[in-house]
N, C-alpha and C positions, 0 to 999 in steps of 0.2 A: 387628395387621396394619395397615400404612399403606394406607389406601383409595386414596390418590392413585396408588399403583403399579398398582392394578387398573383404574382408569379415568383414566389420566393426561390424555387429551385433554379429557374432561369437566371435570376440576378446573382445568385450564389456562384454560378459558373462564370458569369461576366466579371465578377469581382475576384476570381481566382480562389474562391473558398471551397469549391467542389469541382470534381472532374465531370465533364459531359458524359452522358450515358454510353455513347458508342465507344469512348475511350476505355471505360470500365469493361465493356463487352470484349474489346480487343485485347485485354490483358487477363481475362478470366479463362484459365486453361480448362478444356473439356476433353475427356477421353471418348473418342468415337471412331468407328470404322467408316471411312468414306465410301466403302463399297456396300455398306449395309442397306437393307431395304428402307424406303422412305418412312414407313411406319416406325421402324426402330430409331431412326434419326429423330423423329418427333418426340419419342419417349425420352431420349437423351436430352434433347432441347428443353423439354418441360422440367426435367430435373435440374438442369443447369440454370434455369431461370430463377429457381429458388435460391441457389447460390448467388446469383446476380443480385437479388433483392437484399440478401444479407450483406453483400459487399457494398451495395448502395447506401445502406444504413450506417456503415462504418468507414466509408471511403474518406481518406485524408485529402487535403487540397493539393496533393503532390501528384506524381505520375502514376500512382497506384501500381508500382512495379513495372517491369519491362513489357513491351508489346509482344504478344504471342503471334507470330506471323503464319502459323500453320494449323494450330489446333485450338484456337480460341472460340468462345461463344459466337463472336462476330463471323468467324470463318464457317462455323456450323450453320448459321443463319444463311449465309451466302450460298452454301452447298444445297440447302433445302430449297431455296428460291430457284436456283438453277435447275434442280430436278423438277420443280413445278412447271417450268417452261414446256415440258413434254406434254402436259395436259393442263393448260393454264387456268388457274383459279384465283388470280390476284385480286380481281374485283368480284362483286356479288353476282355478276352475270354468269361467272364460271362457264365460259364458252368452251373450255377444254380444247382450244386450238393447240396444235403442236408447233409452238413458235420456233423450236430448234430446227424444224423441218420447213421453215419459211412460211408456215401457215399464219394467218392473222385472224383474230376474232373481231368483236365489235369495235375495239379500240383502234384497230388497224395497225398495231405495232407488232413487228416480229421480234426476233431476238436481239436486234441491233437498235440501241436507243439513239435518239437524236435530240439535240436541244437547239432552240432558235436563238437564244441570247442568254447572256449572264452579265450582271452589272450590280453596282451598289445602288440599291433602290432606297429612295427617301420618301416614298409615298405610302408606306405601310403604317401599321399602328405605331404609336409613339415608342412603345417598349422595344420595338424591333429595329428601328432605323439608326444608322444605315444598315441595310440588310442585303446580304449577298444572295440575290435571287437568281435561280437557274430555271429557265423556262423550257421544260421538256415538251416535246411535240407529241400530239395524239392525246386522246381523252377517253375516259370510260362513259362519259355522258354525250348527248347530242342536243345540247341546249339550243333552242331555236333563236334565242337572243344573244348568243355568245359574243362577248366583246373581243375575245381572242380566237375567233373562228378560223383565222388564217393558219394558226398552228394547231389548234385542237382538231381540225378536220383534215390536216395534212401530216400524218405521222412521220414522214420523211423530210419535213421541213428543217432547214438549218444544218447543223454540223453533226456528223456521226461521233458518238462519245468514244473517246479513247480514255479509259479510266485513269491512267497515269497522268495524262495531260490535264484532265479535269481536277484531279486531286491537287496538282501543282497550282492550278488556278484558284482553288479554294484557299490554299495557304497564302497565295499572293494577295487575294482580297482581304484575308484576315489581317495581313500586315498593313494593308491600306486603310483599315479601320472598320471592317465589317464586324457587326456584333453577333452574327449568326450565319448559318447556311440555310437558306430558305428554298426548299424544294417545291417547285410549282409547275404549272403548265398552262394550257392543257390540264393534265393531272399527272402527278408523279407515280400513281399506282402501277401502271403498266411497266414502269422502269425500276421496280423494286430490286431485281437482280443486279442491275447496273449500279444503282445507288449503293447497295451493300458492298459491291466490289470497290467502288470509288472511296467509300469511307474506310474500307480495309487498308487503303494505301495512304490515308491521311493520319496525322498524329498531332493535331493541334486541339487545344482545349477550347472548343466553341460549341454553343448550343445548336442542335439540329431541329429545324422547324419543318413540319410536314404540312404543307399548304395545299389542302385537298378538298374535294367534294365529299369526302368521308364515305364513299361507296365501296370500301374495301371489304374483302371476305374476312371471315373469322380467322382463317389461316394467316392471311397477311397481317392482321392486327397482332397475332402472336409473334410474328417475325419483327414487327415494329417495336414490340415491347423491348425495353433495354436499349433502344436506338434513338427514339425520338424524345426530345426534351419538351417541346411545345407542339401541340396540334393546333394549327391555324385552320380551323374547320368551317366550311360553308354549311349552313343549315338552310336549304333553299325552299322546301315545300312543307306544308302542314298536312299533306295527305298524299296517298298513292296516285289518285286520279290526276292531280296537277303535275306530279313528277313524271307520270307516263306521257302525258300530253305535251309537256314543255321540254322534257329531257330524255324521253324514251327510256326511263329508268323504272323498272318493275321492283316491287317489294321495297319501296323506298323508305317509308316511315319506320318499319321495323328494323331495317338495316342501319339507318342513320342513328336512331336512338340507341340501338345496341352498341354501335361503335363509339358514340359520344360517352356512354356510360363506361365502356371499357377504357377509353382514353382518360377519362376523369379518374378512374381508379389507378391507372398506371402512371400518368404523367400530368402535365399542365395543359390548359386549354385557353385559347382565344377563339371565341365563337362569332362567326360572321353571319349576318342575314341581310341579303340584298332585297330591299322592299321592291316588289313588282307591282306595276299598275294593275288595279283590279283584283288584287290578291290579298288584301288586308284580312278579310274575315276568314278565308279559306286557308291561308298560309301564315301570315305574320302573327295573328293572334294565337293559333295553336302552338307555334314554335315558342313564342315568348312565354306562354303559359307552361309548356313542358319544361323550359329552362328554369323557370322560377320554382317549379316543383322539385326538380331533380338536381339542379346545381345553381342555387340562387346567388352564389358569390362569383359565378363565372364572369370573366371579362368579356363583355358583349359588345359587338360592333354592329350597330344598326346603320346600314349603308343606303344612301339615297342617290347614288350616281348612275342609276339605271338609265340607259338610252337604247332605243330600238336599233339593234344591229342584226346582221346576218339575215335570218328569215323571219324576224319578229313581225314584219308588216303583214304576214299571212295570218296573224292571230289578232283579232280585233282589239282586245284589251291591251295587248303588248306593243301595238304599233304607235305608241306615244310615250312621252316622258311622264314622270310622276307629277301629279297636281300638288299644289300647296296643301289642299285638304288631306290628301293621302299622306303627305309628310307629317303634318300635325297629328293626323289620326294614328299613325304608327307610333309616334312619340307618346300619345295618350295611352296606347296599349301597354307600352313599357312602364309608364306611370302606374297603370292599373294593377299590374302584377308585381311591381316593386323591384324590378331589376335596376340596380343603381350603378354598377361598374361599367359604364359605357366608355367605349374607346373610339377616338377618331370621328366623333359625330359632330357635324357642323351646327346642329340646332340644339339649343339648351333645353333641358328637361323643365326648366322653370319658365320657358317662353310661352 
């Protein structure tokens, strides 16, 4: 399979044929009053996004003009995100914590972002490696089996983000051979304001990958429009009951399907599904069926590396690894619904 045909925009950036989206947003001038009410800023933003889409269709593979350091679309997005910290609604929980006043919501993150590590990762999907992964601390989920529980449950783990320093790190990793910037965690969602600030200080032509549980609010999805080149999205559960029980995530199915459809309309997607023991019928099959109906050409990663971590042993079906029957059964489900663009899967569909 020609991978360029699955992620054509991503590979066009890698080959220098197109600018990455955040670079276009950093060069698109927008007239706005920084003191205007948030509602007015959103109206300006939505109008500017139409200009962005026109620019995206016509952007040459050069710098697309000079970077606008004060009144660009990217600057406007950063301003709106900073305003949202007063009553946070970055994720679908919309806990409305005043993070600027040191309040924390469910994610535990205040206005200061931390990251636990950053490095060139070679264990991601083949299209991405080597990938400059930045592991932000804190998460919008509370997965009982979380393999990164040490950072997802500790929002202050690691290093406080200094935007100028992290932007310099991104440039350095790019020079070392990184094919992209991979924003992960935990989950990157609570750090939206910081990420936009960091990208505003960068000026390299590299794809931005949003590696997330996809539990973002509608407002966050709008701010990510024109910034993210590839959504590396987890689709964990096939129903609200399992999501609530295993990740304390309410309104899961409607939120995740809405966001995947939005992402599919705006950008490109690599969809991940971690197969959970005892969850083939309730989760794996509904997810694969939905993907086959709504985006049958999606690059789909069926993942078998589940292991019982964190609090998994408190849940009978999750306190063990996958069986061979569950692995072959999940592959059979993919066959049944005709998804063919599998990524990074160790087991052949023909086995």
